[in-house]
VEXDREN-2710 file (C-alpha; in Angstrom, 1 decimal):
% VEXDREN-2710
k/r/px/py/pz
1/MET/0.2/0.0/0.0
2/LEU/1.4/3.5/-1.1
3/SER/1.5/5.9/2.0
4/THR/3.9/8.6/3.3
5/ARG/5.2/6.3/5.9
6/SER/6.1/3.6/3.5
7/VAL/7.8/5.9/1.0
8/PHE/9.7/7.6/3.6
9/GLN/10.7/4.2/5.2
10/GLU/12.2/3.0/1.9
11/ILE/14.0/6.3/1.7
12/LEU/15.4/5.7/5.2
13/ASP/16.2/1.9/4.6
14/ASN/18.2/2.5/1.6
15/ASP/21.9/4.0/1.9
16/ASP/21.7/5.9/-1.5
17/SER/18.3/7.5/-0.9
18/PHE/19.2/8.4/3.1
19/GLN/22.5/9.8/1.8
20/LEU/20.5/12.1/-0.9
21/PHE/17.8/12.9/1.7
22/CYS/20.2/13.9/4.4
23/SER/22.5/15.8/1.9
24/ILE/19.6/18.0/0.8
25/ALA/18.4/18.5/4.4
26/ALA/22.1/19.4/5.5
27/SER/22.5/21.9/2.8
28/GLY/19.4/23.7/3.2
29/GLU/20.0/23.9/7.1
30/ALA/23.5/25.2/6.6
31/GLN/22.2/27.8/4.1
32/GLY/19.6/28.8/6.7
33/GLY/22.2/29.1/9.4
34/TRP/24.5/31.4/7.0
35/GLU/21.6/33.8/6.3
36/ASN/20.6/34.3/9.8
37/GLY/24.0/34.8/10.9
38/ARG/24.4/37.6/8.3
39/ILE/21.1/39.1/8.9
40/ALA/21.7/39.2/12.8
41/ALA/25.1/41.0/11.8
42/LEU/23.2/43.7/9.7
43/VAL/20.0/44.3/11.6
44/PRO/19.4/48.0/11.7
45/GLU/19.8/50.0/14.8
46/SER/16.1/50.6/15.5
47/MET/15.8/46.6/15.6
48/ARG/18.9/45.5/17.3
49/TYR/16.6/44.0/20.0
50/LEU/16.0/41.2/17.5
51/ALA/19.6/40.4/16.9
52/PRO/20.1/37.8/19.7
53/LYS/17.0/35.8/18.6
54/ILE/18.0/36.1/15.0
55/THR/21.3/34.6/16.2
56/ARG/19.7/31.9/17.8
57/HIS/17.8/31.1/14.9
58/GLY/20.9/30.8/13.0
59/ALA/22.6/28.5/15.5
60/ASP/19.6/26.2/15.5
61/GLU/19.9/25.8/11.6
62/ASP/23.5/25.2/12.0
63/LYS/22.9/22.5/14.5
64/HIS/20.3/20.8/12.3
65/GLY/22.8/20.6/9.4
66/ARG/25.1/19.1/11.8
67/LEU/22.5/16.6/12.8
68/PHE/22.1/15.4/9.2
69/ASN/25.7/15.2/8.7
70/ALA/26.0/13.1/11.8
71/LEU/23.3/10.7/10.5
72/LEU/25.2/10.4/7.4
73/LYS/28.6/9.6/9.5
74/LYS/26.9/7.1/11.6
75/ARG/26.2/5.0/8.5
76/GLN/29.6/5.7/7.0
77/LEU/28.3/7.9/4.3
78/GLU/29.5/11.1/2.9
79/PRO/27.2/14.1/1.9
80/VAL/26.6/14.3/-2.0
81/PRO/26.0/17.2/-4.1
82/VAL/22.7/18.8/-4.1
83/PRO/20.8/18.5/-7.3
84/PRO/20.1/22.3/-8.3
85/GLU/16.3/21.2/-8.9
86/THR/16.1/19.9/-5.2
87/ASP/17.7/23.2/-3.6
88/TYR/14.7/24.6/-2.0
89/THR/16.6/27.7/-0.5
90/MET/18.3/28.4/-3.6
91/LEU/15.3/28.3/-5.9
92/LEU/13.3/30.6/-3.3
93/GLU/15.9/33.0/-3.6
94/GLN/16.0/32.9/-7.5
95/ARG/12.2/33.7/-7.3
96/GLY/13.0/36.8/-5.3
97/ILE/11.7/35.5/-1.9
98/GLY/13.5/36.5/1.4
99/LEU/16.6/38.5/1.1
100/ALA/18.9/38.3/-1.7
101/HIS/22.3/36.9/-0.8
102/ASP/24.0/39.7/-2.6
103/LYS/22.4/42.1/-0.2
104/LEU/23.5/39.9/2.8
105/ARG/27.1/39.8/1.6
106/ARG/27.5/43.5/1.6
107/ASP/28.6/45.2/4.9
108/GLU/25.6/47.6/5.1
109/PRO/22.9/47.5/7.6
110/LEU/19.6/46.3/6.5
111/THR/16.3/48.6/6.7
112/GLU/13.3/48.1/8.7
113/GLU/11.6/46.7/5.7
114/ASP/14.3/44.1/5.0
115/ILE/13.5/42.8/8.6
116/LEU/10.0/42.5/7.8
117/VAL/10.8/40.6/4.8
118/TYR/13.2/38.2/6.7
119/LEU/10.3/37.6/9.3
120/SER/7.5/37.0/6.7
121/HIS/9.7/34.7/4.6
122/SER/10.8/32.8/7.8
123/ARG/7.0/32.6/8.9
124/VAL/6.2/30.7/5.8
125/THR/9.2/28.7/5.5
126/GLU/9.2/27.4/9.1
127/GLN/5.4/26.6/8.8
128/ARG/6.6/24.2/5.8
129/ALA/9.4/22.9/8.2
130/ALA/7.5/22.5/11.3
131/ASP/4.8/20.6/9.3
132/GLN/7.4/18.2/7.7
133/MET/9.0/17.5/11.1
134/ASP/5.6/16.9/12.6
135/MET/5.0/14.3/10.1
136/LEU/8.5/12.7/10.6
137/VAL/8.0/12.6/14.2
138/LYS/4.6/11.0/13.8
139/TYR/6.0/8.2/11.8
140/PHE/9.8/8.0/12.9
141/GLY/10.0/9.7/16.2
142/ASP/10.9/6.3/17.7
143/HIS/13.3/5.2/14.9
144/PRO/16.5/3.9/16.6
145/GLU/18.9/5.8/14.5
146/ALA/16.9/9.0/13.4
147/GLY/14.2/9.4/16.1
148/ARG/16.2/11.5/18.7
149/PRO/17.5/14.0/15.9
150/ILE/14.1/14.4/14.3
151/ARG/12.4/15.2/17.7
152/MET/15.0/17.7/18.6
153/ILE/14.8/19.4/15.2
154/CYS/10.9/19.2/15.3
155/ASP/10.8/21.1/18.6
156/ASP/13.2/23.7/17.3
157/GLU/11.1/24.2/14.4
158/GLU/8.2/24.9/16.6
159/ASN/10.2/27.5/18.4
160/HIS/11.2/29.1/15.1
161/LEU/7.6/29.4/14.0
162/ALA/6.2/30.8/17.3
163/TYR/9.2/33.2/17.1
164/CYS/8.1/34.5/13.7
165/HIS/4.3/34.8/14.8
166/GLU/5.1/36.8/17.9
167/GLU/7.5/39.3/16.3
168/LEU/5.5/39.9/13.3
169/LEU/2.3/40.5/15.6
170/ARG/4.5/43.0/17.4
171/LEU/5.5/44.9/14.3
172/ALA/2.0/44.8/12.9
173/ARG/0.7/46.4/16.1
174/ALA/3.6/49.0/15.5
175/GLY/2.2/50.0/12.5
176/HIS/3.7/47.6/9.7
177/GLY/0.6/45.4/9.4
178/ARG/-0.2/46.1/5.5
179/THR/3.5/45.6/4.6
180/ILE/3.6/42.3/6.5
181/LEU/0.4/41.1/4.9
182/ARG/1.5/42.0/1.4
183/VAL/4.7/40.3/2.0
184/LEU/3.4/36.9/3.6
185/ARG/0.8/36.6/0.7
186/ALA/3.6/36.9/-1.8
187/CYS/5.8/34.5/-0.1
188/ALA/3.2/31.9/0.5
189/MET/2.4/31.8/-3.0
190/ALA/5.8/31.4/-4.4
191/GLU/7.0/29.2/-1.6
192/SER/3.9/26.7/-2.4
193/ARG/5.2/26.6/-6.3
194/VAL/8.7/26.3/-5.2
195/TYR/7.8/23.3/-2.6
196/ARG/5.7/21.6/-5.4
197/ASP/8.6/21.6/-8.0
198/VAL/11.2/20.6/-5.3
199/SER/9.0/17.9/-4.0
200/ILE/8.5/16.6/-7.5
201/ALA/12.3/16.6/-8.3
202/VAL/13.2/14.9/-5.1
203/MET/10.7/12.1/-5.3
204/ALA/12.0/11.8/-9.0
205/HIS/15.5/11.3/-7.7
206/MET/14.3/8.7/-5.2
207/GLY/12.5/6.9/-7.7
208/ARG/15.4/6.3/-9.8
209/ILE/17.6/5.3/-6.8
210/LEU/15.2/2.8/-5.2
211/LYS/13.8/1.8/-8.9
212/TRP/10.2/2.4/-8.4
213/PRO/7.6/1.4/-11.0
214/LYS/6.4/4.3/-13.3
215/ALA/2.9/3.9/-11.8
216/LYS/4.2/4.3/-8.2
217/SER/6.2/7.6/-9.4
218/ALA/3.2/8.9/-11.2
219/ALA/0.9/8.4/-8.2
220/LEU/3.4/10.2/-6.0
221/ALA/3.7/13.0/-8.4
222/ALA/-0.3/13.5/-8.7
223/GLY/-0.4/13.6/-4.9
224/ILE/2.0/16.4/-5.0
225/HIS/0.1/18.3/-7.7
226/ALA/-3.1/17.5/-5.6
227/MET/-1.5/19.1/-2.4
228/TYR/-0.5/22.0/-4.5
229/ALA/-4.0/22.6/-5.9
230/TYR/-5.5/22.6/-2.4
231/GLU/-3.0/25.2/-1.3
232/ARG/-4.0/27.5/-4.3
233/LEU/-7.4/27.1/-3.6
234/GLY/-7.1/28.3/-0.2
235/GLY/-4.9/26.2/2.0
236/ARG/-2.3/28.5/1.7
237/ARG/-3.9/30.9/3.7
238/ARG/-2.8/29.2/6.7
239/MET/0.8/29.8/5.6
240/ALA/0.0/33.5/5.6
241/SER/-1.9/34.1/8.7
242/LEU/-0.6/35.1/12.1
243/SER/-1.9/34.1/15.7
244/MET/-0.3/34.7/19.2
245/PRO/1.8/31.6/19.7
246/GLU/1.4/29.3/22.9
247/ARG/5.2/29.4/23.2
248/ARG/6.2/32.9/24.1
249/ASP/10.0/34.3/23.7
250/ALA/10.4/30.9/22.1
251/LEU/14.1/32.1/20.9
252/GLY/14.9/34.1/24.0
253/GLY/17.3/31.6/25.5
254/ALA/20.5/30.0/24.5
255/ALA/20.6/27.6/21.7
256/THR/20.6/23.7/22.6
257/THR/23.5/21.8/21.4
258/ALA/23.7/18.4/19.5
259/ALA/26.1/16.7/21.9
260/GLY/25.0/13.4/22.6
261/VAL/22.0/13.4/20.2
262/VAL/23.7/11.1/17.3
END
């Protein structure tokens, strides 16, 4: 029977597909760590109070990259190059979502609007990450190899999402609500397309590695297109809405470490 759990079980059980999966995940997390580190260094003076939380956000992303690489090392595998069509963060940047890397490489302070863009972009992408990790914890939270790292990453993603909600609501009350709403909607629409395209590309690579029948690959692609259609018809509103989270000041403390997890 074709199910999300059975598909991911196949990916986890095969060294080659596991190697690609972890390499894609580690690369994306490392990229997120770099972006947050640069943003923290360039926060405008009027928003310096956010710098420690942005730094914590980046430290968590770096940690996640190390966790995925540690899972590879545990199986005596090395990271492999990430196919460009599966590079979620690169494709988002190419579509103008988030802050351009060229801007982050300059030693020029960002503007307040740049920070609104960063937080809005993060609210959308962290929702996707939190949903993915919730799914992985549901099916593999007790996995002897990947369970503990998955649970740790899941908890961090919930913190990141809560932080984005809380800070965006604070900034909306300060008079930035219209800009935030506009950027959230644009991010949610573009992210949905990129996520569809990346998901199809990843499953195509997995299908070749695992030698899936054409019918199975077609069924998975149809499911991805169906999810995209649902989001286009209204499901993406969940990605662009704001509500006060249960976790307050979620990134207010020190980052946790990966020591002893893998």
